[in-house]
BADO-438150 format. One record per residue: residue number from 1; chain; y, z, x of N, C-alpha, C in turn. Coordinates in steps of 0.001 Angstrom, whole numbers, always signed. Example, Ala and Ser with C-alpha at 12.3 -4.5 7.8 and 13.67 -1.06 7.14 Angstrom:
! BADO-438150
- i  ch  nyy  nzz  nxx  cayy  cazz  caxx  cyy  czz  cxx
- 1  A  -5690  +7800  +13190  -4500  +7800  +12300  -3300  +7800  +13200
- 2  A  -2250  +7080  +12850  -1060  +7140  +13670  +30  +7870  +12900
***
This chain:
! BADO-438150
- i  ch  nyy  nzz  nxx  cayy  cazz  caxx  cyy  czz  cxx
- 1  A  +53008  +37678  +16027  +52023  +38517  +16687  +50783  +37738  +17114
- 2  A  +50615  +36528  +16546  +49503  +35676  +16961  +50061  +34591  +17877
- 3  A  +50547  +34982  +19023  +51151  +34009  +19928  +50103  +33105  +20552
- 4  A  +48945  +33678  +20876  +47891  +32897  +21523  +46569  +33099  +20781
- 5  A  +46023  +32001  +20280  +44765  +32016  +19545  +43728  +31237  +20325
- 6  A  +42552  +31813  +20468  +41448  +31130  +21141  +40398  +30782  +20087
- 7  A  +40212  +29494  +19840  +39182  +29025  +18915  +37942  +28689  +19730
- 8  A  +36932  +29535  +19649  +35673  +29285  +20353  +34769  +28489  +19428
- 9  A  +34399  +27276  +19820  +33683  +26394  +18909  +32624  +25572  +19629
- 10  A  +31578  +25230  +18888  +30565  +24302  +19381  +30866  +22887  +18906
- 11  A  +31815  +22758  +17997  +32105  +21446  +17432  +31156  +21047  +16325
- 12  A  +30248  +21938  +15950  +29282  +21646  +14890  +29916  +21894  +13524
- 13  A  +29316  +21351  +12453  +29865  +21582  +11110  +30008  +23050  +10753
- 14  A  +29155  +23909  +11325  +29233  +25334  +11025  +30557  +25948  +11472
- 15  A  +31251  +25284  +12402  +32501  +25832  +12933  +33734  +25240  +12280
- 16  A  +33566  +24345  +11308  +34718  +23666  +10709  +35640  +24645  +9982
- 17  A  +35063  +25626  +9287  +35886  +26590  +8569  +36758  +27407  +9515
- 18  A  +36160  +27871  +10615  +36912  +28645  +11612  +38020  +27793  +12221
- 19  A  +37733  +26519  +12480  +38742  +25627  +13054  +39909  +25438  +12093
- 20  A  +39595  +25291  +10816  +40655  +25111  +9827  +41602  +26308  +9812
- 21  A  +41035  +27508  +9858  +41856  +28716  +9847  +42679  +28823  +11124
- 22  A  +42072  +28561  +12278  +42774  +28687  +13557  +43948  +27721  +13643
- 23  A  +43723  +26454  +13273  +44803  +25470  +13326  +45881  +25779  +12296
- 24  A  +45476  +26222  +11125  +46455  +26559  +10089  +47346  +27709  +10550
- 25  A  +46732  +28710  +11192  +47525  +29821  +11718  +48491  +29345  +12784
- 26  A  +48013  +28453  +13663  +48862  +27951  +14747  +50092  +27233  +14187
- 27  A  +49883  +26420  +13156  +51003  +25672  +12567  +51916  +26593  +11761
- 28  A  +51308  +27509  +11024  +52077  +28382  +10135  +52898  +29410  +10900
- 29  A  +52330  +29951  +11989  +52980  +31044  +12701  +53478  +30649  +14091
- 30  A  +53432  +29344  +14398  +53948  +28871  +15678  +53144  +29357  +16868
- 31  A  +51850  +29474  +16697  +50983  +29993  +17765  +50484  +28873  +18671
- 32  A  +50115  +29251  +19873  +49379  +28353  +20753  +47894  +28498  +20421
- 33  A  +47189  +27379  +20307  +45763  +27445  +20012  +44985  +26691  +21085
- 34  A  +43987  +27347  +21641  +43110  +26741  +22637  +41752  +26500  +22007
- 35  A  +41322  +25240  +22011  +39993  +24911  +21522  +39059  +25040  +22716
- 36  A  +38234  +26063  +22681  +37409  +26408  +23844  +35952  +26081  +23543
- 37  A  +35361  +25274  +24420  +33977  +24850  +24222  +33179  +25053  +25504
- 38  A  +32061  +25749  +25377  +31144  +25941  +26503  +30085  +24858  +26423
- 39  A  +30042  +24006  +27438  +29153  +22845  +27417  +27684  +23246  +27463
- 40  A  +27371  +24244  +28273  +25983  +24650  +28401  +25808  +25617  +29551
- 41  A  +24614  +26117  +29690  +24293  +27085  +30741  +23699  +26331  +31933
- 42  A  +24284  +26471  +33150  +23741  +25786  +34324  +22273  +26125  +34555
- 43  A  +21487  +25111  +34897  +20060  +25340  +35137  +19833  +26121  +36417
- 44  A  +20763  +25985  +37380  +20721  +26752  +38617  +22148  +27150  +38965
- 45  A  +22278  +28116  +39847  +23619  +28576  +40227  +24443  +27414  +40767
- 46  A  +25652  +27278  +40246  +26607  +26248  +40663  +26088  +24835  +40419
- 47  A  +25079  +24695  +39609  +24512  +23380  +39341  +25384  +22622  +38350
- 48  A  +25454  +21291  +38502  +26173  +20441  +37559  +25288  +20034  +36390
- 49  A  +24027  +20443  +36440  +23101  +20162  +35352  +23025  +21392  +34460
- 50  A  +23299  +21201  +33174  +23329  +22332  +32250  +22392  +22064  +31074
- 51  A  +21973  +23151  +30431  +21247  +23053  +29165  +22276  +23093  +28052
- 52  A  +22396  +21998  +27320  +23382  +21900  +26256  +23201  +23035  +25253
- 53  A  +24319  +23693  +24856  +24238  +24861  +23982  +23747  +24503  +22582
- 54  A  +23898  +23236  +22194  +23476  +22853  +20846  +22076  +22251  +20811
- 55  A  +21791  +21367  +21773  +20516  +20651  +21743  +19467  +21221  +22676
- 56  A  +19922  +21969  +23713  +18977  +22483  +24700  +18590  +21463  +25745
- 57  A  +19084  +20223  +25634  +18762  +19172  +26588  +19503  +19387  +27902
- 58  A  +18894  +18913  +28989  +19549  +18975  +30293  +20538  +17831  +30417
- 59  A  +21774  +18181  +30775  +22843  +17189  +30877  +23596  +17393  +32183
- 60  A  +23907  +16306  +32853  +24702  +16387  +34076  +26178  +16333  +33712
- 61  A  +26896  +17358  +34122  +28318  +17464  +33791  +29138  +16814  +34902
- 62  A  +29713  +15654  +34605  +30614  +14973  +35545  +31905  +14643  +34807
- 63  A  +32832  +13985  +35481  +34129  +13679  +34879  +33988  +12811  +33637
- 64  A  +33054  +11874  +33690  +32845  +10988  +32546  +32344  +11767  +31335
- 65  A  +31412  +12703  +31576  +30866  +13490  +30468  +31931  +14421  +29895
- 66  A  +32731  +15039  +30766  +33799  +15918  +30303  +34799  +15161  +29434
- 67  A  +35152  +13946  +29869  +36091  +13134  +29110  +35502  +12768  +27747
- 68  A  +34189  +12497  +27720  +33525  +12141  +26467  +33520  +13316  +25493
- 69  A  +33207  +14531  +25999  +33174  +15711  +25145  +34569  +16017  +24592
- 70  A  +35582  +15905  +25444  +36948  +16177  +24985  +37349  +15193  +23891
- 71  A  +36985  +13939  +24061  +37310  +12936  +23048  +36546  +13211  +21750
- 72  A  +35310  +13664  +21883  +34520  +14009  +20701  +35168  +15152  +19922
- 73  A  +35658  +16165  +20634  +36314  +17288  +19967  +37608  +16844  +19294
- 74  A  +38348  +15975  +19956  +39584  +15467  +19355  +39287  +14675  +18077
- 75  A  +38195  +13933  +18110  +37808  +13158  +16936  +37317  +14077  +15817
- 76  A  +36514  +15070  +16192  +35970  +16013  +15206  +37072  +16763  +14478
- 77  A  +38091  +17181  +15238  +39181  +17967  +14654  +40466  +17142  +14562
- 78  A  +40315  +15853  +14349  +41476  +14955  +14328  +42500  +15377  +13285
- 79  A  +42026  +15735  +12104  +42942  +16126  +11029  +43689  +17391  +11392
- 80  A  +42983  +18339  +12017  +43625  +19603  +12393  +44641  +19409  +13517
- 81  A  +44366  +18460  +14419  +45278  +18217  +15540  +46606  +17627  +15079
- 82  A  +46623  +17004  +13910  +47865  +16414  +13416  +48913  +17507  +13188
- 83  A  +50018  +17407  +13863  +51085  +18390  +13718  +50887  +19659  +14507
- 84  A  +49776  +19742  +15260  +49530  +20931  +16097  +50097  +20667  +17489
- 85  A  +51347  +21024  +17686  +52036  +20708  +18937  +51559  +21569  +20100
- 86  A  +51101  +22783  +19818  +50702  +23703  +20891  +49187  +23879  +20932
- 87  A  +48461  +22752  +20910  +47000  +22812  +20943  +46479  +22148  +22211
- 88  A  +45470  +22758  +22793  +44852  +22174  +23982  +43354  +22444  +23954
- 89  A  +42622  +21659  +24732  +41171  +21792  +24821  +40799  +22279  +26214
- 90  A  +39936  +23269  +26273  +39425  +23780  +27546  +37902  +23726  +27499
- 91  A  +37298  +23109  +28518  +35846  +22984  +28604  +35337  +23730  +29829
- 92  A  +34163  +24314  +29703  +33569  +25006  +30845  +32064  +25065  +30667
- 93  A  +31376  +25584  +31682  +29931  +25808  +31598  +29655  +27289  +31848
- 94  A  +28522  +27751  +31362  +28145  +29145  +31558  +27541  +29720  +30290
- 95  A  +27331  +31023  +30285  +26832  +31714  +29105  +27984  +31849  +28112
- 96  A  +27863  +31325  +26889  +28997  +31296  +25952  +29732  +32617  +25764
- 97  A  +29051  +33750  +25492  +29818  +34991  +25271  +30668  +35380  +26477
- 98  A  +30076  +35287  +27666  +30804  +35681  +28871  +32005  +34785  +29109
- 99  A  +31841  +33487  +28913  +32939  +32559  +29170  +34047  +32692  +28131
- 100  A  +33683  +32958  +26883  +34701  +33164  +25847  +35548  +34391  +26182
- 101  A  +34899  +35475  +26563  +35621  +36697  +26907  +36475  +36496  +28156
- 102  A  +35953  +35766  +29113  +36703  +35493  +30351  +37953  +34688  +30057
- 103  A  +37832  +33653  +29232  +38991  +32821  +28897  +40012  +33608  +28089
- 104  A  +39530  +34468  +27199  +40445  +35292  +26398  +41256  +36217  +27297
- 105  A  +40608  +36795  +28301  +41333  +37663  +29250  +42307  +36848  +30088
- 106  A  +41869  +35695  +30529  +42699  +34835  +31371  +43985  +34442  +30661
- 107  A  +43868  +34117  +29380  +45040  +33668  +28629  +45786  +34807  +27940
- 108  A  +45277  +36013  +28054  +45853  +37156  +27359  +45943  +36851  +25862
- 109  A  +44807  +36436  +25312  +44726  +35996  +23925  +44990  +37145  +22957
- 110  A  +45677  +36832  +21853  +45957  +37825  +20823  +44869  +37873  +19753
- 111  A  +44146  +36757  +19583  +43132  +36685  +18544  +42089  +35638  +18919
- 112  A  +40816  +36015  +18816  +39723  +35069  +18988  +39224  +34674  +17605
- 113  A  +39075  +33379  +17373  +38574  +32877  +16100  +37231  +32198  +16335
- 114  A  +36234  +32584  +15543  +34890  +32040  +15712  +34229  +31848  +14349
- 115  A  +33252  +30950  +14324  +32362  +30872  +13169  +31335  +31991  +13320
- 116  A  +30779  +32429  +12193  +29769  +33483  +12254  +28446  +32971  +12790
- 117  A  +28321  +31649  +12913  +27100  +31051  +13448  +27470  +29749  +14119
- 118  A  +26539  +29194  +14873  +26830  +27973  +15616  +26166  +26738  +15047
- 119  A  +25254  +26907  +14098  +24578  +25738  +13565  +23645  +26084  +12428
- 120  A  +22980  +25084  +11894  +22152  +25271  +10710  +20986  +26221  +10931
- 121  A  +20493  +26289  +12171  +19331  +27137  +12433  +19710  +28500  +12993
- 122  A  +21008  +28830  +12899  +21478  +30076  +13497  +20960  +31283  +12738
- 123  A  +21091  +32428  +13385  +20431  +33624  +12876  +21065  +34197  +11615
- 124  A  +22226  +33680  +11185  +22826  +34271  +9989  +21943  +34049  +8769
- 125  A  +21029  +33083  +8817  +20118  +32887  +7693  +19187  +34078  +7521
- 126  A  +19027  +34873  +8569  +18175  +36048  +8491  +18957  +37286  +8066
- 127  A  +20260  +37111  +7855  +21047  +38220  +7332  +21971  +38874  +8328
- 128  A  +22219  +38229  +9473  +23176  +38807  +10401  +23850  +37691  +11198
- 129  A  +25074  +37925  +11686  +25807  +36901  +12413  +25114  +36524  +13717
- 130  A  +25502  +35383  +14275  +24906  +34895  +15504  +25134  +35814  +16692
- 131  A  +24296  +35675  +17692  +24344  +36568  +18852  +25630  +36396  +19651
- 132  A  +26184  +35184  +19699  +27430  +34980  +20447  +28564  +35777  +19820
- 133  A  +28691  +35707  +18508  +29709  +36508  +17820  +29468  +37987  +18047
- 134  A  +28226  +38427  +17976  +27898  +39837  +18210  +28420  +40303  +19561
- 135  A  +28134  +39528  +20595  +28501  +39927  +21959  +30003  +39847  +22203
- 136  A  +30637  +38826  +21656  +32082  +38684  +21833  +32819  +39788  +21085
- 137  A  +32425  +40035  +19837  +33103  +41053  +19027  +32988  +42433  +19648
- 138  A  +31864  +42707  +20303  +31664  +44024  +20905  +32594  +44257  +22090
- 139  A  +32806  +43229  +22902  +33503  +43429  +24175  +34942  +42932  +24194
- 140  A  +35369  +42207  +23176  +36711  +41619  +23192  +37796  +42687  +23176
- 141  A  +38832  +42460  +23944  +39969  +43379  +23975  +40931  +43114  +22826
- 142  A  +40800  +41972  +22207  +41650  +41629  +21069  +40784  +41527  +19813
- 143  A  +41383  +41543  +18643  +40601  +41383  +17409  +39885  +40034  +17375
- 144  A  +38758  +39993  +16676  +37969  +38771  +16538  +37901  +38411  +15056
- 145  A  +38387  +37221  +14718  +38369  +36752  +13343  +37201  +35797  +13168
- 146  A  +36393  +36042  +12162  +35224  +35189  +11925  +35276  +34588  +10531
- 147  A  +34776  +33370  +10440  +34692  +32669  +9166  +33255  +32195  +9023
- 148  A  +32609  +32634  +7976  +31204  +32269  +7800  +31034  +31054  +6901
- 149  A  +31634  +31103  +5739  +31442  +30035  +4765  +32649  +29108  +4722
- 150  A  +32399  +27838  +4455  +33480  +26861  +4387  +34513  +27274  +3344
- 151  A  +34049  +27825  +2231  +34968  +28223  +1166  +35899  +29350  +1597
- 152  A  +35514  +30087  +2642  +36345  +31200  +3110  +37552  +30725  +3907
- 153  A  +37641  +29435  +4178  +38730  +28938  +5015  +39831  +28247  +4216
- 154  A  +39678  +28147  +2902  +40705  +27511  +2085  +41725  +28558  +1653
- 155  A  +42830  +28629  +2367  +43806  +29673  +2110  +45194  +29186  +2496
- 156  A  +46201  +29960  +2152  +47573  +29549  +2417  +48325  +30540  +3266
- 157  A  +47693  +31042  +4290  +48336  +32035  +5134  +48031  +33433  +4646
- 158  A  +48519  +34417  +5368  +48251  +35804  +5019  +49326  +36341  +4070
- 159  A  +48889  +36879  +2947  +49813  +37530  +2018  +49221  +38814  +1468
- 160  A  +47908  +38970  +1567  +47232  +40124  +976  +46085  +40550  +1878
- 161  A  +46216  +41698  +2520  +45233  +42172  +3494  +44488  +43377  +2933
- 162  A  +43180  +43386  +3154  +42347  +44507  +2731  +41785  +45202  +3969
- 163  A  +42086  +46478  +4102  +41556  +47287  +5202  +40539  +48259  +4637
- 164  A  +39315  +48177  +5133  +38263  +49082  +4701  +38023  +50165  +5723
- 165  A  +37935  +51416  +5272  +37779  +52529  +6206  +36642  +53450  +5801
- 166  A  +36010  +54030  +6805  +35041  +55110  +6583  +35541  +56385  +7243
- 167  A  +36836  +56366  +7646  +37514  +57498  +8273  +36988  +57796  +9677
- 168  A  +36308  +56852  +10292  +35821  +57055  +11660  +36965  +56837  +12654
- 169  A  +36753  +57271  +13876  +37753  +57076  +14923  +37974  +55592  +15182
- 170  A  +36886  +54805  +15095  +36994  +53376  +15348  +37881  +52690  +14310
- 171  A  +37937  +53245  +13108  +38741  +52632  +12047  +40241  +52727  +12330
- 172  A  +40642  +53624  +13218  +42059  +53788  +13531  +42648  +52506  +14121
- 173  A  +41909  +51874  +15046  +42407  +50643  +15661  +42481  +49519  +14643
- 174  A  +41474  +49438  +13770  +41485  +48411  +12737  +42670  +48603  +11802
- 175  A  +42997  +49851  +11498  +44144  +50125  +10634  +45448  +49708  +11312
- 176  A  +45579  +49999  +12588  +46800  +49624  +13308  +47005  +48116  +13277
- 177  A  +45902  +47382  +13453  +46003  +45916  +13402  +46387  +45453  +12000
- 178  A  +45737  +46007  +10990  +46030  +45618  +9612  +47480  +45925  +9252
- 179  A  +47957  +47105  +9638  +49323  +47499  +9321  +50345  +46634  +10047
- 180  A  +50139  +46400  +11344  +51096  +45597  +12109  +51149  +44170  +11585
- 181  A  +49981  +43627  +11181  +49953  +42277  +10617  +50692  +42245  +9277
- 182  A  +50415  +43216  +8420  +51070  +43276  +7110  +52575  +43456  +7266
- 183  A  +52978  +44291  +8196  +54410  +44554  +8401  +55128  +43301  +8917
- 184  A  +54545  +42658  +9930  +55220  +41525  +10561  +55240  +40294  +9664
- 185  A  +54166  +40095  +8891  +54077  +38895  +8061  +54442  +39171  +6603
- 186  A  +54942  +40374  +6332  +55381  +40760  +4994  +54260  +40584  +3973
- 187  A  +53119  +41201  +4266  +51951  +41108  +3384  +51779  +42397  +2579
- 188  A  +51023  +42290  +1508  +50554  +43478  +803  +49328  +44012  +1527
- 189  A  +49187  +45326  +1565  +48071  +45951  +2260  +47351  +46898  +1306
- 190  A  +46051  +46714  +1177  +45232  +47627  +387  +44347  +48431  +1318
- 191  A  +44435  +49753  +1220  +43577  +50650  +1996  +42425  +51059  +1096
- 192  A  +41212  +50797  +1548  +40055  +50952  +672  +38963  +51803  +1323
- 193  A  +38390  +52664  +513  +37205  +53408  +942  +36156  +53340  -160
- 194  A  +34911  +53051  +252  +33806  +53029  -699  +32950  +54269  -484
- 195  A  +32838  +55066  -1508  +31955  +56232  -1469  +30515  +55719  -1573
- 196  A  +29778  +55839  -497  +28441  +55258  -426  +27456  +56088  -1245
- 197  A  +27016  +55524  -2364  +26024  +56218  -3191  +24736  +55393  -3290
- 198  A  +24598  +54399  -2397  +23401  +53563  -2441  +22166  +54404  -2122
- 199  A  +21164  +54297  -2969  +19922  +55039  -2776  +20010  +56504  -3130
- 200  A  +21120  +56913  -3764  +21305  +58323  -4104  +21434  +58498  -5616
- 201  A  +21039  +59649  -6075  +21238  +59991  -7483  +22178  +61192  -7517
- 202  A  +23417  +60951  -7930  +24432  +61995  -7904  +24944  +62262  -9314
- 203  A  +25322  +63491  -9549  +25959  +63859  -10799  +27320  +63180  -10870
- 204  A  +27715  +62674  -12035  +28968  +61949  -12156  +30169  +62825  -11822
- 205  A  +30111  +64104  -12154  +31215  +65003  -11800  +31363  +65113  -10287
- 206  A  +30224  +65131  -9590  +30258  +65193  -8127  +30868  +63923  -7549
- 207  A  +30511  +62787  -8137  +31087  +61516  -7693  +32595  +61518  -7874
- 208  A  +33052  +61954  -9042  +34487  +61979  -9323  +35227  +62900  -8357
- 209  A  +34636  +64031  -8049  +35254  +64959  -7096  +35365  +64331  -5714
- 210  A  +34300  +63647  -5295  +34314  +63003  -3982  +35333  +61869  -3912
- 211  A  +35515  +61167  -5012  +36514  +60105  -5051  +37920  +60676  -4900
- 212  A  +38171  +61812  -5545  +39477  +62468  -5433  +39721  +62924  -3991
- 213  A  +38683  +63479  -3371  +38795  +63928  -1980  +39084  +62754  -1053
- 214  A  +38399  +61622  -1259  +38587  +60446  -411  +40001  +59886  -551
- 215  A  +40488  +59830  -1784  +41849  +59330  -1996  +42884  +60236  -1308
- 216  A  +42673  +61532  -1405  +43573  +62473  -740  +43508  +62297  +775
- 217  A  +42310  +62057  +1286  +42151  +61894  +2735  +42851  +60631  +3233
- 218  A  +42820  +59579  +2427  +43548  +58362  +2793  +45037  +58659  +2896
- 219  A  +45557  +59371  +1902  +46993  +59682  +1913  +47375  +60553  +3113
- 220  A  +46496  +61448  +3495  +46793  +62329  +4624  +46596  +61631  +5964
- 221  A  +45660  +60685  +6042  +45310  +60049  +7313  +46191  +58843  +7632
- 222  A  +46417  +57982  +6643  +47046  +56688  +6923  +48491  +56572  +6437
- 223  A  +48814  +57151  +5300  +50160  +56995  +4765  +51236  +57496  +5736
- 224  A  +51047  +58642  +6423  +52077  +59094  +7367  +52326  +58123  +8521
- 225  A  +51367  +57234  +8798  +51503  +56288  +9911  +52277  +55040  +9518
- 226  A  +52581  +54873  +8238  +53180  +53626  +7774  +54700  +53627  +7760
- 227  A  +55301  +54787  +7985  +56750  +54825  +8054  +57397  +54293  +6789
- 228  A  +58264  +53268  +6954  +58998  +52725  +5818  +58257  +51575  +5144
- 229  A  +57025  +51322  +5538  +56249  +50250  +4911  +55778  +50711  +3534
- 230  A  +56146  +49957  +2502  +55868  +50387  +1125  +54924  +49439  +372
- 231  A  +54596  +48298  +962  +53777  +47317  +240  +52287  +47627  +369
- 232  A  +51904  +48815  -38  +50502  +49189  +111  +49953  +49750  -1193
- 233  A  +48638  +49705  -1276  +47935  +50236  -2428  +46703  +50971  -1910
- 234  A  +46198  +51923  -2666  +45015  +52698  -2274  +43943  +52524  -3346
- 235  A  +42742  +52169  -2894  +41618  +52020  -3803  +40429  +52804  -3257
- 236  A  +39779  +53566  -4119  +38561  +54300  -3753  +37524  +54059  -4852
- 237  A  +36418  +53429  -4469  +35353  +53130  -5420  +34053  +53749  -4940
- 238  A  +33097  +53854  -5853  +31761  +54278  -5454  +30817  +53079  -5519
- 239  A  +29787  +53091  -4658  +28819  +51997  -4653  +28321  +51718  -3250
- 240  A  +27752  +50532  -3051  +27343  +50078  -1729  +28568  +49506  -1039
- 241  A  +28971  +50024  +139  +30257  +49644  +736  +30518  +48147  +846
- 242  A  +29568  +47375  +1385  +29863  +45955  +1573  +30000  +45226  +233
- 243  A  +29244  +45651  -763  +29343  +45042  -2083  +30713  +45306  -2690
- 244  A  +31164  +46545  -2593  +32453  +46907  -3186  +33609  +46266  -2442
- 245  A  +33498  +46152  -1116  +34537  +45482  -331  +34696  +44030  -746
- 246  A  +33587  +43330  -814  +33627  +41913  -1183  +34122  +41739  -2614
- 247  A  +33696  +42632  -3500  +34100  +42568  -4902  +35617  +42784  -5031
- 248  A  +36134  +43796  -4342  +37568  +44081  -4413  +38381  +42937  -3817
- 249  A  +37900  +42384  -2697  +38599  +41267  -2059  +38700  +40082  -3014
- 250  A  +37627  +39831  -3755  +37626  +38730  -4713  +38599  +39006  -5864
- 251  A  +38577  +40222  -6361  +39429  +40559  -7503  +40912  +40503  -7152
- 252  A  +41247  +40910  -5934  +42653  +40959  -5526  +43132  +39661  -4886
- 253  A  +42239  +38692  -4688  +42635  +37460  -4020  +43059  +37707  -2588
- 254  A  +42290  +38519  -1880  +42623  +38916  -507  +42499  +37732  +460
- 255  A  +43424  +37630  +1409  +43417  +36560  +2410  +42694  +36964  +3687
- 256  A  +42614  +38265  +3946  +42047  +38753  +5201  +41467  +40145  +4992
- 257  A  +40238  +40330  +5460  +39606  +41645  +5444  +39576  +42170  +6872
- 258  A  +39997  +43399  +7059  +40066  +43995  +8387  +39186  +45241  +8440
- 259  A  +38244  +45248  +9397  +37292  +46349  +9525  +37107  +46726  +10985
- 260  A  +36683  +47951  +11215  +36283  +48363  +12566  +34973  +47670  +12912
- 261  A  +34819  +47323  +14172  +33606  +46647  +14643  +32358  +47485  +14396
- 262  A  +32474  +48778  +14590  +31339  +49678  +14408  +31884  +51052  +14040
- 263  A  +31011  +51953  +13670  +31464  +53279  +13267  +30698  +54405  +13929
- 264  A  +29407  +54296  +14034  +28609  +55464  +14407  +28636  +55775  +15898
- 265  A  +28632  +54748  +16752  +28582  +54996  +18183  +29986  +54997  +18766
- 266  A  +30299  +56016  +19527  +31635  +56110  +20111  +31802  +55169  +21293
- 267  A  +30717  +54828  +21979  +30790  +53949  +23134  +30729  +52500  +22667
- 268  A  +31852  +51770  +22708  +31859  +50392  +22211  +30986  +49455  +23024
- 269  A  +30667  +49844  +24271  +29826  +48987  +25096  +28387  +48962  +24594
- 270  A  +27993  +49957  +23822  +26621  +50033  +23349  +26491  +49673  +21867
- 271  A  +27608  +49564  +21187  +27560  +49403  +19733  +27506  +47937  +19327
- 272  A  +26638  +47616  +18368  +26615  +46294  +17786  +27462  +46330  +16508
- 273  A  +27733  +45149  +15963  +28503  +45089  +14730  +27814  +45918  +13663
- 274  A  +28576  +46761  +12985  +28006  +47607  +11958  +27443  +46795  +10799
- 275  A  +26484  +47362  +10104  +25810  +46640  +9021  +26772  +46253  +7906
- 276  A  +27747  +47107  +7616  +28719  +46770  +6577  +29538  +45553  +6982
- 277  A  +30001  +45523  +8240  +30787  +44386  +8724  +29952  +43113  +8669
- 278  A  +28698  +43194  +9103  +27812  +42030  +9058  +27748  +41435  +7661
- 279  A  +27478  +42288  +6688  +27304  +41808  +5329  +28614  +41289  +4733
- 280  A  +29726  +41898  +5079  +31018  +41415  +4599  +31311  +40037  +5182
- 281  A  +31043  +39857  +6489  +31251  +38560  +7125  +30450  +37477  +6412
- 282  A  +29214  +37795  +6079  +28321  +36816  +5465  +28692  +36472  +4032
- 283  A  +29337  +37415  +3330  +29539  +37251  +1893  +30985  +37038  +1459
- 284  A  +31938  +37380  +2306  +33352  +37334  +1898  +33818  +35896  +1683
- 285  A  +34775  +35749  +760  +35357  +34428  +522  +36701  +34284  +1222
- 286  A  +36883  +35049  +2300  +38081  +34933  +3130  +37697  +35319  +4557
- 287  A  +38546  +35028  +5550  +38248  +35422  +6927  +38138  +36942  +7069
- 288  A  +37348  +37369  +8055  +37133  +38795  +8317  +37470  +39072  +9785
- 289  A  +38281  +40079  +10023  +38628  +40495  +11384  +37894  +41794  +11718
- 290  A  +37219  +41794  +12861  +36630  +43038  +13353  +37397  +43470  +14596
- 291  A  +37675  +44754  +14685  +38428  +45318  +15808  +37549  +46306  +16536
- 292  A  +37313  +46036  +17831  +36438  +46900  +18608  +37207  +47816  +19535
- 293  A  +38181  +47242  +20246  +38962  +48003  +21222  +40425  +48051  +20789
- 294  A  +41138  +49091  +21177  +42531  +49238  +20721  +43558  +48533  +21594
- 295  A  +43126  +47734  +22575  +44049  +47179  +23555  +45175  +46350  +22953
- 296  A  +44827  +45424  +22029  +45839  +44497  +21524  +45901  +44515  +20002
- 297  A  +46189  +45688  +19449  +46287  +45788  +17992  +47707  +46136  +17564
***
């Protein structure tokens, strides 16, 4: 199901974890992987002079410079390129989010893989993923897999998937992706809901009743969609959703967390990554997939 993977990278150390996961998937599942790098934003329309996306310096893009950048990427990811028969490098100029989405559409990509940030000074230090990931995740027609921490990329393929739901309409697409991945790759699937009690003082009997209702709702909403798929488990906890998601993922040794891109706004063109997804991306010890549109799930 991951026939075509697009690795959007700056080549910086912050992207090494995402690269490791993308190349590992390509080798493990026989996927094609495109290493996609946006050199910079043209200073003027159709100009060969661009502002480098990493340094901000003005650089003239000619054949010699393109060859140098491609060689640099090959050197940076030399270990990953070993044994990667279906890997290629594509370079372009422009606004990174727009060009990543354009290339994904052009190649009919099944999965976009990105780091949650592009460098040491990126905005994730303030508690949220970088703006490029925000914009790509919102508009991508395919799921977007993000890796924030280097430790989140040390894995051995998919065997245990965690799907978190708030029962929103947007969660339906994320569930379809999680189920199809679990079914095709013979993974275990955990369906999880966190009863949000952050900032609330509730009677314990009320909490227990709500947990029973949530578990019943999972069985009524998702179990009928699974057909003959039996490798699933249901978990319902109370607490702060992102905390409980990360905690459960750690306890179960989860390889992949799958969430809806957003929940509250029905119009995906206006919605940013939900706060729960942001915090899970920043804290999880495994890759996180956000699903915004149902096109390729």
